[in-house]
C-alpha positions as CSV (number, residue, x, y, z in Angstrom):
1,M,100.3,82.3,103.3
2,I,100.3,80.0,106.1
3,A,103.9,80.1,106.5
4,L,103.7,83.9,107.0
5,A,101.7,83.5,110.2
6,C,104.1,81.0,111.6
7,K,106.9,81.6,114.1
8,E,109.3,79.2,112.6
9,I,109.5,77.6,108.9
10,V,111.1,74.1,108.6
11,M,112.4,73.4,105.1
12,G,114.0,70.6,103.5
13,K,117.4,70.6,101.5
14,H,115.6,71.1,98.2
15,S,113.0,73.5,99.5
16,N,112.5,77.1,98.5
17,L,109.9,80.0,99.1
18,G,108.3,81.6,96.3
19,P,107.4,85.3,95.9
20,I,104.8,86.9,98.0
21,D,101.9,88.0,95.6
22,P,99.3,89.9,97.7
23,Q,95.8,89.7,96.4
24,F,92.2,91.0,96.9
25,G,89.6,88.6,96.0
26,G,91.9,87.1,93.4
27,V,93.0,90.2,91.9
28,P,96.7,91.1,92.4
29,A,97.5,94.2,94.3
30,H,100.2,95.1,91.7
31,A,97.5,94.9,89.0
32,I,95.2,97.4,90.9
33,K,98.1,99.8,91.4
34,E,99.1,99.7,87.8
35,E,95.4,100.1,86.7
36,F,95.1,103.4,88.8
37,E,98.4,104.5,87.6
38,R,97.4,104.1,84.1
39,A,94.1,105.7,84.6
40,I,95.8,108.9,86.2
41,K,98.2,109.1,83.1
42,D,95.3,108.7,80.5
43,V,93.0,111.2,82.1
44,Q,95.9,113.7,82.3
45,V,96.8,113.3,78.5
46,A,93.0,113.0,77.7
47,P,90.5,114.4,80.2
48,Q,87.6,113.1,78.0
49,T,88.6,109.4,78.9
50,A,87.7,110.1,82.6
51,P,84.2,108.8,82.4
52,I,85.5,105.6,80.9
53,W,87.9,105.1,83.7
54,Q,85.3,106.0,86.3
55,V,83.3,102.9,85.2
56,I,86.6,100.7,85.1
57,L,87.8,101.8,88.5
58,S,84.4,101.8,90.0
59,K,84.7,97.8,90.7
60,Y,87.2,98.7,93.4
61,G,86.3,100.0,96.9
62,P,87.2,103.4,98.2
63,S,90.2,102.3,100.1
64,Q,91.4,99.5,97.8
65,I,94.2,101.4,96.2
66,S,95.7,102.6,99.6
67,E,95.5,99.0,100.8
68,S,97.0,97.7,97.7
69,L,100.0,100.0,98.3
70,K,100.2,99.0,101.8
71,V,100.4,95.2,101.1
72,I,102.8,95.8,98.3
73,A,105.1,97.7,100.5
74,W,104.7,95.1,103.2
75,A,105.6,92.2,100.7
76,D,108.7,94.1,99.6
77,Q,109.8,94.4,103.1
């Protein structure tokens, strides 16, 4: 993460860069996105599951899904 803020990265012969895994409070952005997508599919198939998903998804703030989508797109770039 520190390297992402740098102007230049100096690496040795055997160095490598790992993947970027954007997270919010230790929760991967990809997991948040997948949970919302699963909730949408489940509620479309079985609307009676909406109250269950409401409780599960309430742990995220109102802008959490949009922020997750943004950081995933930035990491892909």
